C-alpha positions as CSV (number, residue, x, y, z in Angstrom):
1,M,9.7,-2.5,16.4
2,G,8.0,-3.2,13.1
3,M,7.9,-0.9,10.1
4,L,4.2,-0.3,10.5
5,D,4.2,0.6,14.2
6,R,5.0,4.2,13.6
7,Y,2.1,4.5,11.2
8,K,-0.7,2.9,13.3
9,K,-1.6,6.1,15.0
10,K,-4.2,8.5,13.6
11,G,-3.0,10.0,10.3
12,G,-0.3,7.3,9.8
13,F,-2.0,5.5,7.0
14,Y,-2.1,8.8,5.0
15,Q,1.5,9.4,5.7
16,L,2.5,6.0,4.5
17,L,0.3,6.3,1.5
18,Q,2.1,9.5,0.5
19,L,5.5,7.8,0.9
20,L,4.4,5.0,-1.4
21,E,2.8,7.3,-4.0
22,T,6.0,9.4,-4.3
23,S,8.4,6.4,-4.5
24,P,9.5,4.9,-7.8
25,V,7.5,1.8,-8.7
26,A,10.3,-0.6,-7.9
27,K,11.0,0.8,-4.5
28,R,7.2,1.1,-3.9
29,E,6.9,-2.7,-4.5
30,Q,9.8,-3.3,-2.1
31,F,8.0,-1.3,0.6
32,L,4.7,-3.1,0.0
33,T,6.4,-6.5,0.2
34,L,7.9,-5.6,3.6
35,I,4.5,-4.3,4.7
36,A,2.8,-7.5,3.6
37,G,5.3,-9.5,5.7
38,E,4.0,-7.6,8.8
39,S,0.3,-7.2,7.9
40,P,-1.3,-8.4,4.7
41,I,-4.4,-6.4,5.7
42,W,-2.5,-3.1,5.7
43,E,-0.8,-4.0,2.4
44,E,-4.1,-4.8,0.7
45,A,-5.6,-1.5,2.0
46,L,-2.7,0.6,0.8
47,R,-2.7,-1.0,-2.7
48,K,-6.4,-0.1,-3.0
49,K,-5.9,3.5,-1.9
50,I,-2.7,4.4,-3.8
51,L,-3.3,7.3,-6.1
52,T,-1.6,7.0,-9.6
53,I,-1.5,9.4,-12.5
54,T,-3.4,6.8,-14.6
55,R,-6.2,6.8,-12.1
56,V,-6.3,10.7,-12.1
57,Y,-6.5,10.7,-15.9
58,S,-9.5,8.4,-15.7
59,W,-11.6,11.0,-13.8
60,D,-14.3,13.2,-15.3
61,G,-13.4,16.4,-17.0
62,Q,-15.1,18.6,-14.4
63,Y,-12.6,17.3,-11.8
64,L,-9.6,17.3,-14.2
65,V,-10.1,21.0,-14.9
66,E,-9.8,21.8,-11.2
67,I,-6.5,20.0,-11.2
68,F,-5.0,21.1,-14.5
69,S,-5.9,24.8,-13.8
70,R,-3.9,24.6,-10.5
71,V,-0.7,22.8,-11.4
72,Q,2.2,24.6,-13.2
73,P,1.7,24.5,-17.0
74,M,5.2,23.1,-17.5
75,T,4.6,20.3,-14.9
76,L,1.4,19.3,-16.8
77,A,3.2,19.5,-20.2
78,Y,6.1,17.3,-19.0
79,A,3.7,14.8,-17.4
80,L,1.7,14.5,-20.6
81,H,4.6,14.4,-22.9
82,G,4.9,11.2,-24.9
83,S,1.3,10.2,-24.3
84,P,-0.9,9.2,-27.2
85,P,-2.3,12.2,-29.1
86,E,-5.9,11.0,-28.7
87,Q,-5.3,10.8,-24.9
88,I,-3.8,14.2,-24.7
89,E,-6.7,15.6,-26.7
90,S,-9.3,13.9,-24.5
91,L,-7.6,15.1,-21.2
92,L,-7.1,18.7,-22.3
93,S,-10.6,19.1,-23.7
94,C,-11.7,20.1,-20.2
95,L,-9.6,23.3,-20.4
96,P,-10.5,26.6,-22.0
97,P,-9.0,26.9,-25.6
98,I,-6.3,29.4,-24.5
99,S,-5.1,27.2,-21.6
100,K,-5.2,24.1,-23.8
101,R,-3.1,25.8,-26.5
102,K,-0.6,26.9,-23.9
103,I,0.0,23.3,-22.8
104,T,0.2,21.9,-26.3
105,D,2.7,24.7,-27.3
106,L,4.8,23.8,-24.3
107,M,4.7,20.1,-25.2
108,A,5.8,20.9,-28.8
109,E,8.7,23.2,-27.6
110,T,10.1,20.8,-25.0
111,N,11.6,17.3,-25.0
112,P,11.9,16.2,-21.4
113,S,14.0,13.2,-20.4
114,A,12.3,10.1,-18.9
115,A,13.6,11.3,-15.5
116,E,12.1,14.7,-15.9
117,K,8.8,13.3,-17.0
118,G,8.8,10.9,-14.1
119,T,9.5,13.8,-11.7
120,C,6.6,15.8,-13.0
121,V,4.3,12.8,-12.9
122,S,5.2,12.3,-9.2
123,K,4.7,16.0,-8.6
124,M,1.3,15.9,-10.2
125,V,0.3,13.0,-8.0
126,S,1.6,14.8,-4.9
127,E,-0.3,18.0,-5.8
128,V,-3.5,16.0,-6.4
129,R,-3.1,14.4,-3.0
130,G,-2.7,17.9,-1.6
131,F,-5.9,19.0,-3.3
132,V,-7.7,16.1,-1.6
133,S,-6.3,17.2,1.8
134,Q,-7.5,20.7,1.1
135,G,-11.0,19.6,0.1
136,I,-10.6,20.9,-3.5
137,I,-11.0,17.3,-4.7
138,R,-13.5,15.2,-2.7
139,L,-12.7,11.5,-3.4
140,E,-16.0,10.3,-2.0
141,K,-17.6,12.0,-5.1
142,V,-14.7,11.8,-7.6
143,D,-13.5,8.3,-7.0
144,P,-15.2,6.6,-4.0
145,E,-12.9,3.6,-4.1
146,L,-10.0,5.8,-3.2
147,H,-11.7,7.6,-0.3
148,I,-10.0,7.0,3.0
149,P,-12.2,6.7,6.1
150,E,-11.2,9.1,8.9
151,N,-10.6,6.1,11.3
152,I,-8.9,3.8,8.8
153,E,-6.0,3.0,11.2
154,E,-8.5,1.9,13.9
155,L,-10.4,-0.2,11.4
156,L,-7.3,-1.9,10.1
157,N,-5.8,-2.4,13.5
158,S,-9.0,-4.0,14.8
159,S,-9.0,-6.2,11.7
160,V,-5.5,-7.4,12.5
161,H,-6.4,-8.1,16.1
162,S,-9.4,-10.1,15.1
163,I,-7.0,-12.6,13.4
164,P,-5.6,-15.3,15.8
165,V,-2.1,-14.4,16.9
166,Y,0.3,-17.2,17.6
167,S,2.9,-16.9,20.4
168,N,6.5,-17.0,19.5
169,E,7.0,-19.4,22.4
170,P,7.1,-23.1,21.4
171,A,3.9,-24.9,22.4
172,K,4.3,-26.9,25.6
173,K,3.8,-30.6,25.1
174,D,2.2,-31.0,28.5
175,S,-0.7,-28.8,27.4
176,A,-2.2,-31.5,25.2
177,P,-5.8,-32.2,26.2
178,N,-6.4,-35.1,28.6
179,I,-8.0,-38.0,26.8
180,V,-10.6,-40.0,28.8
181,G,-9.4,-43.6,29.3
182,E,-5.8,-42.8,28.3
183,S,-3.4,-45.5,29.4
184,D,-0.9,-47.9,28.0
185,D,-3.6,-50.5,28.0
186,N,-5.7,-48.4,25.6
187,P,-4.0,-48.5,22.1
188,A,-6.5,-46.1,20.5
189,A,-5.9,-43.5,23.2
190,Q,-2.2,-43.9,23.1
191,Q,-2.2,-43.5,19.3
192,E,-4.2,-40.3,19.6
193,M,-1.8,-39.0,22.2
194,D,1.2,-39.8,19.9
195,F,-0.6,-37.9,17.1
196,L,-1.1,-34.9,19.3
197,K,2.5,-34.9,20.4
198,R,3.7,-35.0,16.8
199,K,1.3,-32.1,16.0
200,V,2.7,-30.0,18.8
201,N,6.2,-30.6,17.6
202,Q,5.2,-29.6,14.1
203,L,3.6,-26.4,15.4
204,A,6.7,-25.6,17.4
205,S,8.8,-26.0,14.3
206,E,6.5,-23.7,12.3
207,V,6.7,-21.1,15.0
208,N,10.5,-21.2,14.9
209,A,10.4,-20.9,11.1
210,L,8.2,-17.8,11.4
211,K,10.6,-16.3,13.9
212,H,13.4,-16.8,11.4
213,E,11.4,-15.3,8.6
214,N,10.6,-12.3,10.8
215,T,14.3,-11.8,11.4
216,V,15.0,-11.9,7.7
217,L,12.3,-9.4,7.0
218,K,13.6,-7.0,9.6
219,D,17.1,-7.2,8.0
220,K,15.5,-6.4,4.6
221,L,13.7,-3.4,6.1
222,S,16.9,-2.2,7.6
223,Q,18.5,-2.4,4.1
224,I,15.6,-0.6,2.5
225,K,15.8,2.2,5.0
226,K,19.5,2.7,4.2
227,I,18.7,3.2,0.5
228,A,15.5,5.2,1.0
């Protein structure tokens, strides 16, 4: 059973996306590498839809105020801590003066560690994803590239199935096409047959190599699950 199998049902893409979004960057890349080994199409789609705090900060102020007014002030203060002053000023300009002052005061009074800041950034992303689920933030308007079609699993699975799938069984040599006029007395035909036999052997070797690579990826996935 592949890693993706459990996520191919309706809602699975969203669940996997949330797992990636709340994972540290290094672990996220490990997951994506494993996913790419099973389906490059899924890996590409996930990368395009991953929500990051940098992406959130790029949104228009009318949407940021909806987010900043709903998260805990301390969470926002920790998440923004250490950012360039001009960025902080730009981001908080969407808030009423009193709310803005509360955040800046908290930032001046606290000195979160890198881990604390990282935790709050992750919490911010999770809360924004929650606002999307609740319809408070509508990505089709806010950031259309991040909008997830309702039937995305079906779309991705049909894309995967449209790609030729090669059997794990080695190709049979006797399946080579019959060549008109083939005989030992026909050097050209015999040469063509020899070429086809070599090609079949080459394809069989490639299939075996892919099977070995698949086994290695499964072992890696097992290791990742243990540390997750």
